[in-house]
N, C-alpha and C positions, 0 to 999 in steps of 0.2 A: 614371485607367483602371491597374490595377496591372501590373506589370514582366512582363512573359512566362517562367515560371520554365522552367529548366535540366531538369526531368524532373518527372512528371504519371503520379500513381498515380489510378486508376479502381477501387474499391472496390463491391464489394456484398455480398449473401449466398453464394451460391458460384460466381461467375465463371464463370454460365451463359447467361446473358440480357445485362441493363444493362450491366455492364461489360467486357464483351469488344466489343460494340456499341460503347461510348462509346471504347474505345481504337483500334478499326479507324478509327472517324470522324476523330477525335484526329491517328491518323498520318498523314492524307490532308490535314489541314483546316492542321495544323502545320507549323512549319519544319524541317524535316529536325535540323536542330541540337538541337531537342527530346527528350529520351526518353523515351516512353511506354508503360505496361505497365499491367496489369489482373491484380486478382485479388479470391478472395472470404474471406469467413473462414471458412467451411466448403469441402468438396470436392464438389464438383456434377458433373451431366453434360453431355456439350455435347449443346447444345439443336438440333432439324432445323428450327426456323422464325428461329432467327437467321441458321445459314445462307442460308435462301433471303431475308430480307430485307435480307442482308450484299448478296449478288448482285444484287440490284435495284440496289445503291449501285454495283457493278462494284467491291465489296470482297471477300473472302474470309477466314476462320481460317486457311486451309490445312489445317497437320495440326495448329494448336495444341488441347489440350486446357483444359479448365479448371483450377485451380491457387489453393493456399491462398496466403494471406499466408507463412505459413512455410514455402511452397514456393518463393520468390521469392529470384534469386541474388542481386538491389543491393536492399537495406532503407535505402535512405536517397534520399526524394523532397523535392523542392523544396514539391510541393504533393501531398495527397491527397483526393482529389473521393468523396464518399461517395455512393452510389445507395442507399440503403435504413438503415435504422433501425437495425439490427445493424452492420454497417457505420460508421454512425457511431460509434457507440460503442466500437468496435474502435479505431477509428483515434483517437479522444479519449486512449484509455489509451495508445497509442503517444505522443503528444505528455508526456506525461511522462517520458518518456524520451531523446527526439530534438525536434528543434528545428525542427520542420513547419507548414506552413499547411494547415488541415485547411477544407473546405468541403462544407456538404451541400446534393447537389441530388436532393431526394426526386424519384423517380421511380415511377409504377405498374408491380405487376408483372404484366407479359400471360401470366405463365402460370396466375393465376386465372381467364381467360377460355375460356369454352365457345363449343359452340355449331360453325357449320361452319368449314371449314377457311378459308375468306376471311374470317370473323368472327373469327380466334384472328390471322389474318395480319393485317387491319387494327388490334388491338392491340398488336401488334409494331412495326409500320411507325411507329403513334401516339409510341410509344417511342425509335424512332430516330428520328425527326424531330423531337422535344422536345428529344434529344441534341445534333442536329446544331444544332440554332437557339442551344441552351445555351452548347455548346460556341463557336460563331459568337460570341454576343454578350460570353462570356469572354476569347475570348483574339483578339479582332479587334485588327489591327494599327493603332495611332493614325493618324489623319489627319494630313496636312500642317499643320503649323502655320501659320495665317495670319498675314501681316506686321502689326507694328502700322502703325496709322494716321498 
């Protein structure tokens, strides 16, 4: 299992849905010593469905608004996790000038879902649960080593 990075950036298209959900989940699931942030390739608008699915988990974005990669105060991360194709392309461009590990975790875009509010919420919950499972698998603390026989 890879070592736990000191800093992780979750990157998606507009930092409105997938990456802020991932950021909030990771902040809760990873040690406080791990710096976690999120950003988008382009500027986006805050999505009220994100607030709703995070509230179900007891999480909140607070006053945080979507931000772009250029707006980040810190531009060095040990790991960039990309959640959309355009974000992955942008992260790979960063590897030309930065020594950073990039992982691609393709996630569906729940904003493409139509129908009733409950149908849309189900799509957002699906993304939240996928991210929760992926974060848990990727950053799980290694179990105790068994003593040799």
